[in-house]
C-alpha beads as a LAMMPS data file, in Angstrom:
LAMMPS data file: protein, C-alpha beads

212 atoms
211 bonds

1 atom types
1 bond types

-500.0 500.0 xlo xhi
-500.0 500.0 ylo yhi
-500.0 500.0 zlo zhi

Masses

1 110.0

Atoms # bond

1 1 1 0.000 0.000 0.000
2 1 1 2.025 2.930 -1.252
3 1 1 -0.562 5.415 -0.074
4 1 1 -0.587 4.148 3.524
5 1 1 2.871 5.380 4.483
6 1 1 2.192 8.827 3.068
7 1 1 -1.262 9.283 4.609
8 1 1 -0.012 7.904 7.927
9 1 1 2.016 11.086 8.363
10 1 1 -1.339 12.591 9.343
11 1 1 -1.693 11.039 12.804
12 1 1 -5.459 11.497 12.967
13 1 1 -5.981 9.925 9.574
14 1 1 -3.529 7.133 10.398
15 1 1 -5.669 5.981 13.329
16 1 1 -8.665 5.874 11.017
17 1 1 -7.112 4.016 8.067
18 1 1 -5.471 1.439 10.326
19 1 1 -8.952 0.128 11.138
20 1 1 -9.934 -0.373 7.460
21 1 1 -9.117 -2.880 4.768
22 1 1 -6.769 -1.564 2.043
23 1 1 -8.396 0.434 -0.744
24 1 1 -7.840 -0.180 -4.454
25 1 1 -8.552 2.632 -6.912
26 1 1 -9.903 0.931 -10.030
27 1 1 -10.156 1.940 -13.680
28 1 1 -13.231 1.241 -15.801
29 1 1 -13.808 1.718 -19.495
30 1 1 -17.584 2.339 -19.404
31 1 1 -17.323 6.087 -18.811
32 1 1 -20.629 6.933 -20.506
33 1 1 -22.615 4.515 -18.377
34 1 1 -20.893 5.597 -15.191
35 1 1 -21.788 9.210 -15.859
36 1 1 -25.409 8.337 -16.725
37 1 1 -25.725 6.123 -13.649
38 1 1 -24.309 8.877 -11.465
39 1 1 -26.951 11.301 -12.739
40 1 1 -29.706 8.735 -12.183
41 1 1 -28.558 8.203 -8.592
42 1 1 -28.509 11.841 -7.530
43 1 1 -30.670 12.629 -4.466
44 1 1 -31.979 9.055 -4.258
45 1 1 -31.486 6.270 -1.750
46 1 1 -29.126 3.495 -2.830
47 1 1 -32.042 1.058 -3.118
48 1 1 -34.132 3.298 -5.391
49 1 1 -31.103 4.259 -7.474
50 1 1 -30.176 0.618 -7.986
51 1 1 -33.726 -0.190 -9.080
52 1 1 -33.715 2.596 -11.685
53 1 1 -30.324 1.541 -13.033
54 1 1 -31.568 -2.038 -13.360
55 1 1 -34.614 -0.834 -15.312
56 1 1 -32.355 1.274 -17.522
57 1 1 -30.157 -1.697 -18.382
58 1 1 -33.250 -3.858 -18.958
59 1 1 -34.188 -1.517 -21.815
60 1 1 -31.075 -2.804 -23.598
61 1 1 -31.236 -6.527 -22.753
62 1 1 -29.266 -5.980 -19.543
63 1 1 -26.141 -4.694 -21.254
64 1 1 -24.512 -1.263 -21.311
65 1 1 -25.980 0.667 -24.266
66 1 1 -24.139 2.749 -26.816
67 1 1 -24.791 6.511 -26.880
68 1 1 -26.656 6.022 -30.169
69 1 1 -29.020 3.559 -28.515
70 1 1 -29.723 5.901 -25.624
71 1 1 -30.537 8.759 -28.014
72 1 1 -32.810 6.495 -30.056
73 1 1 -34.759 5.543 -26.928
74 1 1 -38.026 7.516 -26.757
75 1 1 -38.013 10.187 -24.043
76 1 1 -41.164 8.727 -22.466
77 1 1 -39.478 5.329 -22.248
78 1 1 -36.658 6.871 -20.233
79 1 1 -39.246 8.605 -18.050
80 1 1 -41.074 5.299 -17.513
81 1 1 -38.153 3.730 -15.620
82 1 1 -38.407 6.374 -12.901
83 1 1 -36.338 9.247 -14.260
84 1 1 -37.552 12.801 -13.839
85 1 1 -37.850 15.015 -16.911
86 1 1 -34.582 16.700 -15.955
87 1 1 -32.650 13.453 -15.447
88 1 1 -33.958 11.947 -18.685
89 1 1 -32.761 15.079 -20.466
90 1 1 -29.379 14.931 -18.731
91 1 1 -28.855 11.281 -19.717
92 1 1 -29.570 12.248 -23.314
93 1 1 -27.227 15.240 -22.995
94 1 1 -24.404 12.955 -21.862
95 1 1 -25.020 10.549 -24.745
96 1 1 -25.176 13.358 -27.286
97 1 1 -21.918 14.834 -25.966
98 1 1 -20.251 11.406 -26.185
99 1 1 -21.179 11.193 -29.862
100 1 1 -20.411 14.765 -30.852
101 1 1 -17.368 15.581 -28.695
102 1 1 -16.022 12.225 -27.524
103 1 1 -16.050 10.645 -24.073
104 1 1 -14.151 7.391 -24.413
105 1 1 -11.770 6.272 -21.691
106 1 1 -8.623 7.054 -23.687
107 1 1 -9.735 10.598 -24.512
108 1 1 -10.216 11.386 -20.816
109 1 1 -7.188 9.378 -19.709
110 1 1 -4.905 11.709 -21.644
111 1 1 -6.283 14.837 -19.924
112 1 1 -5.231 16.475 -16.652
113 1 1 -7.834 16.492 -13.862
114 1 1 -8.896 20.110 -14.319
115 1 1 -9.081 19.584 -18.083
116 1 1 -11.522 16.729 -17.558
117 1 1 -13.658 18.827 -15.210
118 1 1 -13.747 21.736 -17.656
119 1 1 -14.487 19.395 -20.559
120 1 1 -17.344 17.406 -19.008
121 1 1 -19.045 20.220 -17.102
122 1 1 -19.956 21.650 -20.498
123 1 1 -22.741 19.055 -20.386
124 1 1 -25.944 20.387 -18.855
125 1 1 -26.659 18.243 -15.804
126 1 1 -23.018 17.393 -15.067
127 1 1 -21.338 19.353 -12.273
128 1 1 -17.884 19.329 -10.735
129 1 1 -18.791 16.799 -8.014
130 1 1 -20.128 14.331 -10.577
131 1 1 -16.911 14.583 -12.591
132 1 1 -14.815 14.140 -9.441
133 1 1 -16.692 10.903 -8.702
134 1 1 -16.024 9.797 -12.280
135 1 1 -12.319 10.508 -11.871
136 1 1 -12.179 8.573 -8.606
137 1 1 -14.337 5.555 -9.389
138 1 1 -13.994 5.140 -13.171
139 1 1 -10.775 6.826 -14.306
140 1 1 -8.746 5.667 -11.316
141 1 1 -7.286 9.085 -10.475
142 1 1 -5.464 8.842 -7.141
143 1 1 -5.246 12.515 -6.173
144 1 1 -8.811 13.873 -6.262
145 1 1 -10.200 15.816 -3.308
146 1 1 -14.005 16.120 -3.369
147 1 1 -14.180 19.265 -1.274
148 1 1 -17.923 19.818 -1.835
149 1 1 -18.924 16.283 -0.863
150 1 1 -20.999 16.302 2.340
151 1 1 -19.655 12.927 3.438
152 1 1 -16.057 14.083 3.183
153 1 1 -16.850 17.373 4.895
154 1 1 -18.751 15.778 7.784
155 1 1 -15.974 13.260 8.384
156 1 1 -13.324 15.998 8.415
157 1 1 -15.397 18.140 10.781
158 1 1 -15.468 15.287 13.299
159 1 1 -11.892 14.138 12.768
160 1 1 -10.261 17.582 12.834
161 1 1 -12.782 19.462 14.977
162 1 1 -13.569 22.017 12.266
163 1 1 -16.133 24.810 12.483
164 1 1 -18.379 25.674 9.505
165 1 1 -19.421 29.099 10.823
166 1 1 -16.840 31.113 8.880
167 1 1 -17.307 29.567 5.431
168 1 1 -14.138 31.005 3.935
169 1 1 -11.948 29.915 6.849
170 1 1 -13.667 26.523 6.892
171 1 1 -12.961 25.908 3.202
172 1 1 -9.361 27.042 3.601
173 1 1 -8.963 24.582 6.480
174 1 1 -10.304 21.712 4.337
175 1 1 -7.851 22.542 1.559
176 1 1 -4.915 22.973 3.937
177 1 1 -5.505 19.572 5.547
178 1 1 -6.078 17.811 2.226
179 1 1 -2.945 19.310 0.671
180 1 1 -0.869 17.165 3.032
181 1 1 -2.532 14.039 1.615
182 1 1 -1.464 14.728 -1.987
183 1 1 -0.757 12.723 -4.180
184 1 1 -3.172 10.247 -2.547
185 1 1 -6.205 12.392 -1.772
186 1 1 -8.604 9.936 -3.442
187 1 1 -7.618 7.256 -0.914
188 1 1 -8.073 9.707 1.949
189 1 1 -11.597 10.571 0.750
190 1 1 -12.488 6.900 0.445
191 1 1 -11.316 6.188 3.980
192 1 1 -13.308 9.180 5.252
193 1 1 -16.417 7.850 3.489
194 1 1 -15.877 4.403 4.999
195 1 1 -15.489 5.908 8.446
196 1 1 -18.755 7.840 8.251
197 1 1 -20.478 5.051 6.259
198 1 1 -21.924 7.396 3.627
199 1 1 -19.807 6.552 0.626
200 1 1 -20.821 7.183 -2.988
201 1 1 -18.850 4.006 -3.682
202 1 1 -22.158 2.087 -3.489
203 1 1 -22.807 3.504 -6.938
204 1 1 -19.457 2.241 -8.200
205 1 1 -20.040 -1.196 -6.697
206 1 1 -23.433 -1.451 -8.366
207 1 1 -21.927 -0.662 -11.752
208 1 1 -19.114 -3.150 -11.232
209 1 1 -21.645 -5.833 -10.312
210 1 1 -23.492 -5.293 -13.592
211 1 1 -20.308 -5.855 -15.579
212 1 1 -19.682 -9.306 -14.112

Bonds

1 1 1 2
2 1 2 3
3 1 3 4
4 1 4 5
5 1 5 6
6 1 6 7
7 1 7 8
8 1 8 9
9 1 9 10
10 1 10 11
11 1 11 12
12 1 12 13
13 1 13 14
14 1 14 15
15 1 15 16
16 1 16 17
17 1 17 18
18 1 18 19
19 1 19 20
20 1 20 21
21 1 21 22
22 1 22 23
23 1 23 24
24 1 24 25
25 1 25 26
26 1 26 27
27 1 27 28
28 1 28 29
29 1 29 30
30 1 30 31
31 1 31 32
32 1 32 33
33 1 33 34
34 1 34 35
35 1 35 36
36 1 36 37
37 1 37 38
38 1 38 39
39 1 39 40
40 1 40 41
41 1 41 42
42 1 42 43
43 1 43 44
44 1 44 45
45 1 45 46
46 1 46 47
47 1 47 48
48 1 48 49
49 1 49 50
50 1 50 51
51 1 51 52
52 1 52 53
53 1 53 54
54 1 54 55
55 1 55 56
56 1 56 57
57 1 57 58
58 1 58 59
59 1 59 60
60 1 60 61
61 1 61 62
62 1 62 63
63 1 63 64
64 1 64 65
65 1 65 66
66 1 66 67
67 1 67 68
68 1 68 69
69 1 69 70
70 1 70 71
71 1 71 72
72 1 72 73
73 1 73 74
74 1 74 75
75 1 75 76
76 1 76 77
77 1 77 78
78 1 78 79
79 1 79 80
80 1 80 81
81 1 81 82
82 1 82 83
83 1 83 84
84 1 84 85
85 1 85 86
86 1 86 87
87 1 87 88
88 1 88 89
89 1 89 90
90 1 90 91
91 1 91 92
92 1 92 93
93 1 93 94
94 1 94 95
95 1 95 96
96 1 96 97
97 1 97 98
98 1 98 99
99 1 99 100
100 1 100 101
101 1 101 102
102 1 102 103
103 1 103 104
104 1 104 105
105 1 105 106
106 1 106 107
107 1 107 108
108 1 108 109
109 1 109 110
110 1 110 111
111 1 111 112
112 1 112 113
113 1 113 114
114 1 114 115
115 1 115 116
116 1 116 117
117 1 117 118
118 1 118 119
119 1 119 120
120 1 120 121
121 1 121 122
122 1 122 123
123 1 123 124
124 1 124 125
125 1 125 126
126 1 126 127
127 1 127 128
128 1 128 129
129 1 129 130
130 1 130 131
131 1 131 132
132 1 132 133
133 1 133 134
134 1 134 135
135 1 135 136
136 1 136 137
137 1 137 138
138 1 138 139
139 1 139 140
140 1 140 141
141 1 141 142
142 1 142 143
143 1 143 144
144 1 144 145
145 1 145 146
146 1 146 147
147 1 147 148
148 1 148 149
149 1 149 150
150 1 150 151
151 1 151 152
152 1 152 153
153 1 153 154
154 1 154 155
155 1 155 156
156 1 156 157
157 1 157 158
158 1 158 159
159 1 159 160
160 1 160 161
161 1 161 162
162 1 162 163
163 1 163 164
164 1 164 165
165 1 165 166
166 1 166 167
167 1 167 168
168 1 168 169
169 1 169 170
170 1 170 171
171 1 171 172
172 1 172 173
173 1 173 174
174 1 174 175
175 1 175 176
176 1 176 177
177 1 177 178
178 1 178 179
179 1 179 180
180 1 180 181
181 1 181 182
182 1 182 183
183 1 183 184
184 1 184 185
185 1 185 186
186 1 186 187
187 1 187 188
188 1 188 189
189 1 189 190
190 1 190 191
191 1 191 192
192 1 192 193
193 1 193 194
194 1 194 195
195 1 195 196
196 1 196 197
197 1 197 198
198 1 198 199
199 1 199 200
200 1 200 201
201 1 201 202
202 1 202 203
203 1 203 204
204 1 204 205
205 1 205 206
206 1 206 207
207 1 207 208
208 1 208 209
209 1 209 210
210 1 210 211
211 1 211 212
């Protein structure tokens, strides 16, 4: 575990990660589906999100569809699996972008983190947090800090006794602490999620399960 020695320099984080199994940051090729599944899962319980993703895959004989197939799917069919109007539109936006601009694994692999964020947030319905989750759970980037993630924030508040009252000072404190974790900030976030048991990794696990 290369990351363990580095993160263990932070004594508070060391105590936390010593109680967990090692973490592996994986790479996946199905970027389009990951992004669509992430949008489908937003603001839903894991159980409901999993059900909608299963219905989505069922539309394509339980396989990951191509962007062309998603765009050819009638809007009302997408709505019928439990997607809101906005989410159905966003899924189509992602598929259209994949066709017109390119979103294959290699295209994104060759970009720097901030390039990827700038590139994909052009898509209506895709924000910075969603792209950060993509970089962590699909592109295998090891040094991503999801500063706006509530799970990460809540864990750091408890672990480092932070105060949210002064928003500017609070954000600066988050960044200052996380800077010490670089180049393994993704691992730190994952351990924080495990500690507080509110990890978005459930989404990644569900996608991985579908591929097997």
